[in-house]
C-alpha positions in Angstrom: 3.0 9.7 -8.9 3.7 7.7 -5.5 6.2 8.0 -3.0 6.9 4.7 -1.1 8.9 4.6 2.4 10.2 1.5 4.1 11.2 0.7 7.5 11.8 -1.6 10.0 14.9 -3.3 9.0 17.9 -4.1 11.1 20.3 -6.7 12.6 18.7 -9.8 14.1 20.2 -13.2 14.7 19.2 -16.4 13.0 16.0 -17.6 13.9 14.6 -14.1 15.2 11.8 -11.9 13.4 11.5 -8.5 12.3 8.5 -6.5 10.7 9.3 -4.1 7.7 6.6 -1.4 6.8 6.0 0.2 3.8 3.9 3.5 3.5 2.6 4.6 0.4 1.0 8.1 -0.4 -1.5 7.1 -2.5 -3.3 3.0 -2.5 -2.1 1.0 -5.2 -3.9 -2.1 -6.4 -0.9 -4.3 -5.3 2.2 -3.9 -3.3 5.3 -6.4 -3.9 8.4 -6.7 -1.6 11.7 -7.5 -3.4 15.2 -8.1 -2.1 18.8 -7.6 -3.2 21.0 -9.9 -1.4 24.8 -9.3 -1.6 25.8 -10.5 -5.5 22.6 -11.1 -6.1 19.8 -9.5 -8.4 16.6 -8.0 -7.3 14.1 -10.9 -6.7 10.6 -10.9 -5.8 9.9 -12.1 -2.1 5.8 -11.4 -1.6 2.9 -9.6 -3.1 -0.7 -8.8 -2.1 -3.6 -7.5 -3.6 -4.9 -4.2 -1.5 -8.5 -5.4 -2.3 -8.3 -8.4 -0.2 -7.0 -11.7 -0.5 -4.1 -13.5 0.7 -0.2 -12.7 -0.6 1.8 -14.5 -3.0 5.2 -15.8 -2.0 8.5 -16.9 -3.0 9.2 -20.5 -2.5 12.2 -19.5 -0.5 10.1 -17.7 2.3 6.9 -19.6 2.4 5.6 -20.7 5.6 8.3 -17.6 7.6 6.9 -14.5 5.8 3.7 -12.9 5.6 2.4 -9.7 3.4 -0.3 -7.9 4.8 -2.0 -4.2 4.5 -3.8 -1.7 5.9 -5.6 0.4 3.7 -6.4 3.2 6.1 -3.1 3.5 7.4 -1.9 3.4 3.5 0.9 1.0 4.8 2.1 -2.7 3.9 3.7 -4.9 6.0 6.1 -8.0 5.8 6.4 -10.1 9.2 9.7 -11.8 8.5 9.7 -14.9 11.1 12.7 -17.7 11.7 15.2 -15.6 9.8 17.9 -17.1 8.1 21.2 -15.6 7.0 20.4 -15.9 3.7 17.9 -13.6 4.0 20.3 -11.0 4.1 19.5 -8.3 1.7 18.4 -4.9 0.8 14.1 -5.2 1.0 12.1 -2.4 -1.4 8.8 -2.5 -1.9 7.4 -1.5 -5.0 3.7 -0.3 -6.7 2.6 0.5 -10.1 0.1 3.3 -10.9 -1.0 3.7 -14.2 1.9 1.8 -15.6 4.3 3.2 -14.0 6.6 1.4 -11.0 7.4 3.0 -8.1 10.2 2.0 -5.5 11.1 2.9 -2.0 14.8 3.3 -0.7 14.8 0.3 0.6 15.9 -1.1 4.2 18.6 -3.5 5.1 17.7 -6.8 6.8 21.1 -8.4 8.1 20.7 -12.0 9.6 24.0 -13.5 11.3 
């Protein structure tokens, strides 16, 4: 069983930045950030392999968002720069352990 806790959301003006954190109880192989905006389905934003390497990004966030992780802190991060109103959403992190998906409770990001 894995527990995930997201934090770092908030309200910012367009062009601003936020850094989201996802703390987990057991280090997964991959951590993926998803988001779900008003009236939209859940979409993948960024993913990273905790064993090393670069992250993978949705086209909508490439060049603005950066995913990273700190294995010692059991935490993954999503640095979000140059935020746009269309980035407004609930952001979730997800991992998979032994074939089971685990989700956090989400953190709200509002860009005006």
